[in-house]
C-alpha positions as CSV (number, residue, x, y, z in Angstrom):
1,M,-14.9,8.6,9.2
2,E,-12.7,6.3,7.2
3,K,-8.9,6.4,7.7
4,A,-7.0,8.4,5.0
5,T,-3.9,6.2,5.2
6,M,-2.7,2.8,6.4
7,S,0.6,1.6,7.6
8,V,2.8,-1.1,5.9
9,Q,1.7,-3.5,8.6
10,E,-2.0,-2.8,7.8
11,L,-1.2,-3.2,4.1
12,A,0.2,-6.7,4.7
13,S,-2.8,-7.7,6.8
14,Q,-5.3,-6.3,4.2
15,L,-3.6,-8.1,1.3
16,G,-2.9,-11.3,3.3
17,I,0.9,-11.1,2.6
18,S,3.9,-11.2,4.9
19,L,5.4,-8.0,6.2
20,P,8.7,-8.4,4.2
21,K,6.6,-8.8,1.0
22,A,4.6,-5.6,1.9
23,Y,7.9,-3.7,2.3
24,E,9.0,-5.0,-1.1
25,L,5.7,-3.7,-2.6
26,V,5.9,-0.2,-1.1
27,K,9.4,0.1,-2.6
28,R,8.2,-0.6,-6.1
29,P,8.2,2.3,-8.5
30,G,4.7,3.6,-9.0
31,F,3.3,2.3,-5.7
32,P,1.6,5.1,-3.8
33,V,3.4,6.0,-0.6
34,L,3.8,9.0,1.7
35,K,7.1,9.2,3.5
36,I,7.0,11.2,6.7
37,G,10.4,11.1,8.3
38,T,11.1,7.4,8.5
39,R,7.4,6.4,8.5
40,I,5.8,5.0,5.4
41,L,2.1,5.5,4.9
42,I,-0.1,4.4,2.1
43,P,-3.0,6.7,1.1
44,M,-6.2,4.6,1.0
45,D,-7.7,6.2,-2.2
46,A,-4.4,6.0,-4.1
47,F,-4.0,2.4,-3.0
48,K,-7.5,1.4,-4.2
49,A,-6.8,3.1,-7.6
50,W,-3.4,1.3,-7.8
51,L,-5.0,-2.0,-7.0
52,I,-7.7,-1.7,-9.7
53,S,-5.2,-0.5,-12.3
54,N,-2.7,-3.3,-11.5
55,A,-5.3,-6.2,-11.3
56,S,-4.9,-8.8,-14.0
57,H,-8.0,-9.1,-16.2
58,E,-7.5,-12.4,-17.9
């Protein structure tokens, strides 16, 4: 079974960006996050949809 969410650390690793950049990204308006207490989780399906809709098609 595939995970439903990923952490900010996993996001950074998946995108190949630094952890501070990943935290910048999750604070952007419109970026899909779940906040549970102080924990920030990214729903996988919503992230994939966000990634597709924000990809540049030049």
